[in-house]
C-alpha positions in Angstrom: -128.7 -3.5 -46.1 -130.7 -3.3 -42.9 -134.2 -4.6 -42.9 -135.7 -4.1 -39.5 -133.8 -6.2 -37.1 -132.2 -8.2 -39.9 -129.2 -7.7 -42.1 -129.9 -8.6 -45.7 -127.3 -9.3 -48.3 -127.4 -10.5 -52.0 -125.1 -13.4 -52.7 -124.2 -13.6 -56.4 -123.7 -17.4 -57.1 -123.0 -17.1 -60.7 -124.8 -16.5 -64.0 -126.2 -18.6 -66.9 -128.4 -18.4 -70.0 -131.9 -19.8 -70.8 -134.0 -19.6 -73.9 -135.9 -16.4 -74.0 -139.0 -17.8 -75.5 -139.2 -20.4 -72.7 -138.7 -17.6 -70.1 -141.6 -15.6 -71.5 -144.0 -18.2 -72.9 -146.7 -16.7 -75.2 -145.3 -13.2 -75.0 -144.0 -12.2 -78.5 -140.2 -11.9 -78.7 -140.6 -8.3 -80.0 -141.9 -7.4 -76.6 -139.6 -9.3 -74.2 -136.4 -8.6 -76.1 -136.8 -4.9 -75.4 -135.7 -5.6 -71.8 -134.0 -8.9 -72.1 -132.0 -9.2 -75.3 -131.1 -12.6 -76.7 -127.9 -14.0 -78.1 -127.5 -15.8 -81.4 -129.1 -19.0 -79.8 -132.0 -17.1 -78.5 -130.8 -17.3 -74.9 -131.1 -14.4 -72.4 -128.7 -13.6 -69.6 -129.8 -14.7 -66.2 -128.4 -14.2 -62.6 -128.3 -16.8 -59.8 -128.8 -14.6 -56.8 -129.2 -16.1 -53.3 -130.3 -14.2 -50.2 -128.4 -14.1 -47.0 -130.2 -12.9 -43.9 -128.6 -12.5 -40.4 -130.3 -11.6 -37.1 -131.8 -12.9 -33.9 -128.9 -15.4 -33.7 -129.9 -16.9 -37.1 -128.0 -17.0 -40.4 -130.2 -18.0 -43.3 -129.5 -18.6 -46.9 -132.2 -18.9 -49.6 -131.2 -20.9 -52.7 -127.8 -21.9 -53.9 -127.3 -21.4 -57.7 -126.3 -24.2 -60.0 -123.1 -25.3 -58.2 -120.0 -26.7 -59.8 -121.0 -30.3 -60.5 -122.3 -29.6 -64.0 -121.1 -31.7 -66.9 -119.7 -30.3 -70.3 -123.2 -30.5 -71.9 -124.8 -28.4 -69.1 -122.0 -25.9 -69.2 -122.3 -25.5 -72.9 -126.1 -25.5 -73.2 -126.7 -23.1 -70.3 -123.4 -21.1 -70.4 -123.1 -21.6 -66.6 -120.5 -19.5 -64.9 -119.9 -20.0 -61.2 -117.3 -20.5 -58.5 -119.7 -22.4 -56.3 -121.7 -21.5 -53.3 -119.0 -21.8 -50.6 -116.7 -19.6 -52.6 -119.5 -17.1 -53.3 -120.3 -16.8 -49.6 -116.6 -16.4 -48.6 -116.2 -13.7 -51.3 -119.1 -11.9 -49.6 -117.6 -12.3 -46.2 -119.9 -15.1 -44.9 -118.6 -18.3 -43.5 -120.6 -21.2 -45.1 -120.2 -23.3 -42.0 -122.0 -20.7 -39.9 -125.3 -20.9 -41.9 -128.0 -22.2 -39.5 -131.0 -22.4 -42.0 -131.3 -22.8 -45.7 -134.6 -22.4 -47.5 -134.8 -24.1 -50.9 -137.5 -22.5 -53.2 -137.5 -25.6 -55.3 -135.1 -28.3 -56.4 -134.4 -27.4 -60.0 -130.7 -27.4 -60.8 -130.3 -23.6 -61.0 -131.7 -23.2 -57.5 -130.4 -26.3 -55.6 -127.3 -27.4 -57.5 -124.9 -25.5 -55.1 -126.1 -27.2 -52.0 -123.5 -30.0 -52.6 -120.1 -30.0 -54.3 -117.3 -32.6 -55.0 -114.2 -32.1 -52.8 -110.6 -32.5 -53.9 -110.9 -36.3 -53.0 -113.8 -36.8 -55.3 -116.3 -37.0 -52.5 -119.8 -35.4 -52.5 -120.0 -32.8 -49.7 -122.6 -30.5 -48.2 -122.0 -26.9 -48.9 -123.8 -25.8 -45.7 -123.0 -28.7 -43.4 -124.5 -27.2 -40.2 -127.8 -25.9 -41.8 -131.2 -27.2 -41.6 -132.7 -27.2 -45.1 -136.4 -26.5 -45.6 -138.2 -27.9 -48.7 -141.9 -28.2 -49.3 -143.0 -31.9 -49.1 -144.8 -31.6 -52.6 -141.6 -30.4 -54.2 -139.5 -33.2 -52.5 -141.9 -35.8 -53.8 -141.8 -34.2 -57.3 -138.1 -34.3 -57.3 -137.9 -37.9 -56.3 -140.3 -39.0 -59.2 -139.9 -36.3 -61.9 -142.2 -36.2 -64.8 -141.0 -35.8 -68.4 -141.3 -32.0 -68.2 -139.1 -31.7 -65.2 -136.7 -34.6 -65.5 -133.9 -32.5 -67.0 -134.0 -30.0 -64.1 -133.8 -32.5 -61.1 -130.5 -34.1 -60.1 -130.5 -36.3 -56.9 -126.9 -35.5 -56.1 -128.0 -31.9 -55.4 -130.4 -32.8 -52.6 -130.3 -36.5 -51.5 -127.1 -36.0 -49.5 -128.9 -33.4 -47.4 -131.5 -36.0 -46.5 -128.9 -38.6 -45.8 -127.0 -36.2 -43.4 -130.2 -35.5 -41.4 -130.3 -31.9 -42.5 -133.7 -32.0 -44.3 -137.0 -30.7 -43.0 -140.2 -31.1 -45.1 -142.8 -28.4 -44.8 -146.4 -28.7 -45.6 -147.8 -25.4 -46.8 -147.3 -22.0 -45.4 -145.1 -21.9 -42.3 -143.1 -19.5 -40.2 -139.6 -21.0 -40.2 -138.6 -18.6 -37.4 -140.0 -15.3 -36.3 -140.1 -12.9 -39.2 -139.4 -15.5 -42.0 -142.3 -17.3 -43.6 -142.4 -19.7 -46.6 -145.4 -19.6 -48.8 -146.2 -22.2 -51.4 -146.8 -21.1 -55.0 -147.5 -24.2 -57.1 -147.9 -22.8 -60.6 -144.2 -23.2 -61.6 -143.7 -26.7 -60.0 -145.6 -28.4 -57.2 -144.2 -27.3 -53.9 -142.3 -24.2 -55.1 -142.2 -21.7 -52.3 -141.5 -17.9 -51.9 -140.0 -16.5 -48.8 -141.5 -13.5 -47.0 -139.3 -11.6 -44.5 -141.5 -9.6 -42.3 -140.0 -6.9 -40.0 -141.4 -3.9 -38.0 -140.2 -1.5 -40.7 -140.4 -3.3 -44.1 -141.2 -6.6 -45.8 -139.2 -8.4 -48.4 -140.3 -11.1 -50.7 -137.8 -13.6 -52.3 -139.7 -14.3 -55.5 -137.9 -17.5 -56.7 -139.4 -18.6 -60.0 -142.8 -17.0 -59.3 -141.4 -13.7 -60.5 -137.9 -14.6 -61.8 -137.0 -11.4 -63.7 -138.0 -7.8 -63.2 -139.8 -8.1 -66.6 -142.1 -10.6 -65.1 -143.8 -8.0 -62.8 -146.2 -7.8 -65.8 -148.8 -10.5 -64.9 -149.1 -12.1 -68.4 -145.3 -12.5 -68.6 -145.3 -16.2 -67.5 -142.6 -18.8 -68.2 -143.3 -21.8 -70.6 -141.5 -23.9 -67.9 -144.5 -23.4 -65.5 -146.7 -26.5 -65.0 -149.8 -24.5 -64.3 -149.6 -21.0 -65.9 -153.1 -19.9 -64.9 -152.1 -20.8 -61.2 -149.0 -18.7 -61.7 -151.0 -15.8 -62.9 -153.3 -15.9 -59.9 -150.4 -16.2 -57.6 -148.5 -13.3 -59.2 -151.5 -11.0 -59.0 -152.0 -11.8 -55.3 -148.3 -11.3 -54.4 -147.9 -8.2 -56.6 -151.0 -6.7 -55.1 -149.7 -7.2 -51.6 -146.3 -5.8 -52.6 -147.8 -2.7 -54.2 -150.4 -2.0 -51.4 -147.9 -2.7 -48.5 -144.6 -1.4 -50.0 -142.9 -4.8 -50.1 -139.4 -5.2 -51.6 -139.4 -7.8 -54.3 -136.0 -9.6 -54.5 -135.4 -11.2 -57.9 -133.3 -14.4 -58.1 -132.6 -14.3 -61.9 -132.6 -10.7 -63.1 -129.1 -9.9 -64.3 -129.5 -6.1 -63.7 -132.1 -5.5 -61.0 -131.6 -7.3 -57.8 -134.7 -5.9 -56.1 -137.5 -3.3 -56.5 -140.8 -2.0 -55.3 -143.9 -1.9 -57.5 -147.0 0.1 -57.9 -150.4 -0.6 -59.4 -151.5 0.7 -62.8 -154.8 0.6 -64.6 -156.4 -2.6 -65.8 -154.8 -4.8 -63.2 -151.2 -4.0 -64.3 -148.2 -3.4 -62.2 -144.9 -1.5 -62.9 -141.6 -0.9 -61.0 -141.7 2.2 -58.9 -138.3 2.0 -57.4 -135.2 -0.1 -57.9 -133.5 -1.3 -54.7 -129.8 -2.0 -54.3 -129.3 -5.0 -51.9 -125.7 -5.2 -50.7 
């Protein structure tokens, strides 16, 4: 789709499953299962959806999916299905070697696992060898020394090779990466998580990452148990959803299996609801 001077495309990098209770925290299952039905192991279906943006001589990718380096335990526990980032880009008509910038919302495996892969010779390679990769400094530090809550989500092989190849840029806070594309830290999920705001003369789009991972999460109290600071997530969601409703932003969902993007409107008592589903192709 066209978004002002940019061409925007959804890149489906795969799918997986996560525990529904963990995805909705204190929200009762009888409520969240109406929109996100669980399997026999209480897991719900999740997409891994990257964002490709092209314009002004730039080719940007936001997030990468889980990649193809996962062991049998990971594949079994999370039901990961993917052909890898490079193959997903090629299938969408994008040359992975042409990507100039990559923004990583955070370094959890389902967002950063695809930035590296193992080649036929058994060597670890960068999936986007010519891209500069942007990560919040707080997130980088958290990934290098993970706490017990995050340890199972951070894998150095997903991101250390980027640093070793000289392709890493650490960001401190809100920053315009290039004209029209700004990263905004939201620390409720994990320190240094960042969302991406694409600002154009006609419309704005917010890549929500794990701040609002599913369309169901446009309801402010629907917050993941994975989040480090759920009250911070609540404040951050209300701020972003308010801007989206008041200014007509498109919200781009990384994990929703059915709704890639939408617009929202305000309701009474500080609530929000989807006003229009958007097809991003």
